[in-house]
C-alpha positions in Angstrom: 20.6 4.6 45.6 24.0 6.4 46.1 26.3 4.1 48.0 25.5 0.8 46.3 25.4 2.5 42.8 28.8 4.0 43.3 30.3 0.7 44.6 28.9 -1.2 41.6 29.7 1.4 39.0 31.5 0.0 35.9 31.3 3.2 33.9 29.4 6.5 33.6 27.6 7.7 30.4 26.3 11.2 30.9 25.7 12.1 27.3 28.2 14.9 27.3 31.8 13.8 27.4 31.8 10.2 26.2 34.6 8.9 23.9 33.2 5.3 23.8 29.7 4.8 22.2 27.1 3.5 24.6 26.7 0.2 22.7 30.4 -0.5 23.0 30.4 0.4 26.7 27.5 -2.0 27.3 29.3 -4.7 25.4 32.4 -4.2 27.6 30.2 -4.4 30.7 28.7 -7.7 29.5 32.2 -9.1 28.8 33.4 -8.1 32.2 30.3 -9.4 34.1 30.5 -12.8 32.3 33.9 -13.3 34.0 32.9 -12.0 37.4 29.3 -12.9 38.0 28.6 -16.7 38.0 24.8 -16.2 37.6 25.2 -14.2 34.5 27.8 -16.7 33.1 25.3 -19.5 33.6 22.5 -17.5 32.1 24.4 -16.6 29.0 25.7 -20.2 28.7 22.1 -21.5 28.8 21.4 -19.7 25.5 23.6 -22.2 23.8 20.9 -24.9 24.4 17.9 -22.7 23.6 15.8 -24.1 20.8 13.9 -22.2 18.2 11.2 -23.2 15.7 9.2 -21.1 13.3 5.5 -20.9 13.2 3.7 -19.3 10.3 0.2 -18.0 9.7 -1.5 -16.2 6.8 1.0 -13.4 6.1 2.8 -13.5 9.5 5.4 -15.6 11.3 6.7 -16.0 14.8 9.5 -18.0 16.4 8.9 -20.1 19.5 11.9 -20.1 21.9 12.3 -22.8 24.5 14.2 -21.0 27.2 14.0 -22.6 30.7 15.9 -19.7 32.2 12.9 -17.4 31.8 10.7 -19.5 34.1 11.0 -16.9 37.0 9.8 -14.0 34.8 7.1 -16.0 33.0 5.8 -17.5 36.3 6.0 -14.4 38.4 3.1 -13.5 40.6 2.2 -9.9 39.6 -0.9 -9.2 41.7 -0.5 -6.0 43.8 -0.1 -7.9 47.1 2.7 -10.2 45.8 4.5 -7.2 44.4 4.2 -5.3 47.6 5.6 -8.2 49.7 8.6 -9.2 47.6 11.9 -7.2 47.6 12.3 -5.2 44.3 15.0 -6.9 42.3 15.8 -3.7 40.4 16.4 -1.6 43.5 20.1 -1.0 44.1 20.2 -2.4 47.6 18.8 -5.7 46.4 21.2 -6.2 43.4 23.6 -9.2 43.7 27.0 -8.0 45.1 28.7 -9.1 41.8 26.4 -7.0 39.7 27.9 -3.8 38.2 26.2 -1.1 36.1 26.7 1.7 33.7 25.4 4.9 35.3 23.3 6.3 32.4 22.5 10.0 32.3 22.5 10.3 36.1 19.1 8.7 36.7 19.4 5.2 35.3 21.5 2.0 35.6 22.3 -0.2 32.7 22.4 -3.8 34.0 23.2 -7.1 32.4 20.1 -9.4 32.4 21.0 -12.7 34.1 18.1 -14.5 32.4 18.7 -13.3 28.8 16.5 -14.0 25.8 19.2 -12.8 23.4 23.0 -13.0 23.5 23.1 -9.3 24.6 20.3 -8.3 26.8 20.4 -5.3 29.2 17.9 -3.9 31.7 17.9 -0.1 32.1 16.4 0.7 35.5 15.8 4.0 37.2 17.9 4.7 40.3 14.7 5.4 42.3 11.8 3.1 42.9 9.3 4.7 40.5 6.3 3.0 38.9 6.5 1.9 35.3 5.2 4.7 33.1 5.8 5.6 29.5 4.2 9.0 29.0 6.3 10.5 31.8 9.5 9.1 30.5 9.1 8.9 26.7 12.0 11.4 26.2 14.6 9.3 27.9 13.3 6.3 26.1 14.0 7.9 22.8 17.4 9.2 23.9 18.3 5.8 25.1 17.6 4.4 21.5 19.7 7.3 20.0 22.6 6.7 22.4 22.6 2.9 21.8 22.3 3.4 18.1 20.8 1.4 15.2 22.2 -2.0 16.2 20.0 -2.0 19.4 16.2 -2.2 19.9 14.8 -0.6 23.1 11.8 -2.3 24.7 9.1 -1.1 27.0 6.5 -3.3 28.8 3.6 -1.6 30.3 2.8 -2.3 34.0 -0.1 -4.6 33.0 1.5 -5.8 29.7 4.4 -8.0 30.6 6.6 -6.0 33.0 8.0 -8.4 35.6 8.7 -5.3 37.8 5.7 -3.0 37.2 6.5 -1.1 40.4 10.0 -0.1 39.2 10.6 2.0 36.0 12.8 0.2 33.6 13.4 -0.5 29.9 15.3 -3.2 28.1 17.9 -3.2 25.3 18.4 -6.1 22.9 20.0 -6.6 19.5 18.1 -5.0 16.6 16.6 -7.1 13.9 16.1 -10.4 15.7 12.3 -10.1 16.2 10.3 -10.9 13.0 8.0 -7.9 13.3 11.0 -5.5 12.8 11.2 -6.7 9.2 7.5 -7.4 8.6 6.4 -3.8 9.4 8.6 -2.5 6.6 6.4 -4.0 3.9 4.5 -1.0 2.4 1.7 -3.3 1.4 0.9 -3.9 5.0 0.6 -0.1 5.8 -3.2 0.5 5.6 -3.6 3.9 7.3 -1.4 6.9 7.8 -1.7 10.0 9.9 0.8 12.9 10.0 1.3 14.9 13.1 3.8 17.8 13.2 6.7 16.0 11.5 5.8 12.5 12.8 3.9 9.8 10.9 1.6 7.3 12.6 0.7 4.3 10.5 -1.3 1.1 11.0 0.2 -2.2 10.0 -2.3 -4.9 9.2 -2.2 -8.6 8.5 0.2 -9.7 11.2 -2.2 -11.4 13.6 -2.3 -8.6 16.1 -2.9 -4.9 15.9 0.2 -2.7 15.4 0.9 1.0 15.1 4.2 2.4 13.8 5.4 5.9 14.7 8.3 7.4 12.7 9.9 10.8 12.7 13.2 12.7 12.8 12.4 15.2 15.6 12.4 13.9 19.2 9.7 16.2 20.3 7.4 15.2 17.4 7.9 11.5 18.0 7.3 11.9 21.7 4.2 13.9 21.1 2.8 11.4 18.7 3.5 8.6 21.1 1.7 10.5 23.8 -1.3 11.1 21.5 -1.5 7.4 20.8 -1.3 6.5 24.5 -4.0 9.0 25.4 -6.3 7.6 22.7 -5.6 4.1 23.8 -6.5 5.2 27.4 -9.8 6.5 26.2 -10.5 3.4 24.1 -9.8 1.0 27.0 -11.1 3.2 29.9 -7.9 2.2 31.7 -7.2 3.0 35.3 -3.7 4.4 35.0 -1.5 3.7 32.0 -3.3 1.8 29.2 -1.8 -1.6 28.4 0.8 -1.6 25.7 4.2 -2.8 24.5 6.7 -0.7 22.6 9.8 -1.4 20.5 12.1 1.5 19.4 15.0 1.6 17.1 17.1 4.4 15.7 16.2 4.7 12.0 18.7 6.8 10.1 18.5 10.2 11.8 15.2 9.5 13.4 13.2 6.9 15.4 10.9 4.1 14.6 8.5 2.9 17.3 6.4 -0.2 17.0 3.5 -0.1 19.4 1.2 -3.0 20.3 -2.1 -1.9 22.0 -3.1 -4.6 24.5 -6.3 -5.9 26.0 -4.9 -7.9 28.9 -1.7 -9.3 30.3 -2.0 -13.0 30.1 -4.2 -15.4 28.1 -6.7 -17.6 29.8 -4.6 -20.7 29.0 -2.0 -19.3 31.5 -4.4 -19.9 34.4 -5.7 -23.3 33.4 -4.8 -26.5 35.3 -2.9 -29.6 34.3 -2.1 -30.4 30.7 -4.2 -27.5 29.3 -2.1 -24.8 31.0 0.3 -22.8 28.8 2.9 -20.8 30.7 3.1 -18.0 28.2 3.1 -14.5 29.5 3.4 -12.1 26.5 5.6 -9.1 26.7 7.3 -6.9 24.1 9.5 -9.7 22.8 6.6 -12.0 22.4 4.5 -9.4 20.6 7.6 -8.7 18.5 7.4 -12.3 17.2 9.5 -14.4 19.6 7.2 -16.4 21.8 9.2 -17.3 24.9 8.3 -20.7 26.4 10.2 -21.8 29.6 8.5 -25.2 29.5 9.2 -27.7 26.7 5.6 -28.9 26.6 4.4 -25.4 25.7 7.2 -25.0 23.1 6.0 -28.2 21.4 2.3 -27.4 21.7 2.4 -24.1 19.9 0.5 -24.1 16.6 -0.5 -21.3 14.2 -4.0 -21.5 15.7 -2.8 -21.3 19.3 -0.5 -18.3 18.5 -3.3 -16.6 16.7 -5.6 -17.2 19.6 -3.2 -15.8 22.1 -2.7 -12.7 20.1 -6.4 -12.2 19.6 -7.0 -12.6 23.3 -4.3 -10.3 24.7 -3.9 -7.7 21.9 -6.0 -5.4 19.7 -6.9 -6.8 16.3 -6.7 -4.8 13.1 -10.2 -3.5 13.3 -9.7 -2.2 16.9 -6.5 -0.4 15.8 -8.5 1.3 13.0 -11.1 2.4 15.5 -8.3 3.7 17.7 -6.9 5.8 14.8 -10.4 7.3 14.3 -10.2 8.7 17.8 -7.4 11.1 16.8 
């Protein structure tokens, strides 16, 4: 990925000599790309017509977002044969000619997402075509959160848990604090189980309609080790072939990190595959698990009820009891 990356290089952030914070550099990239890349301009403008409505349950709440621009991601065919046959849209040679990037710590490109869910929405893609994998790259995931700082949340979708490019390693960066779960997990009354591991704390958060683990710590190595321990336990619990299904949010919390981890059972609910009026084109990823249910079709936006949201969570994610059992494996 050398030639195309260099031609489309907006700036370089190597973690050593920067005078401009990464979040500010990413904002500058976005401002520049809005002027020069019509597809991004249109995608960002479409957010002005996005509709939101709140849906509440017993102790939890989500926001439904009607966002037609996400139809390609939500409707993508993700079976192995379809992935093999389509050009990878995160590989440098396949990027639009107008698209520029921040070269991040040599091995990654920070790219503006042309189908955003939030006013600022970046994809951070590896320069090589490597498969999606958290355990092998948890260190750079944590450094990315530290470099962006506390105003940004970093997302990871597992290869079978919402990643629209499971064949190409990537993360996402979005504004911190916009997903309901980021506030909900701070309620100490919802913390029902705590484990401590070499400076990191692993706690279960209950009562939010889906099983959640929170990992917090000030030392990168301790947080990475705790995340690895959870992932391995999840793999034993699900007998997964490859990386176990999960979604992950990460923010910089003071001098440390806060990870919100959602263990998953499967990628898409049964309603996704139904025919006719019973179909619901909802494909949950990290943002949806975080409490913003993205619906590219208006009929799905209007059809969502507390019972339907609860049913989707119960189908695709662990429940509180399953997370407690997972903690018992440690």
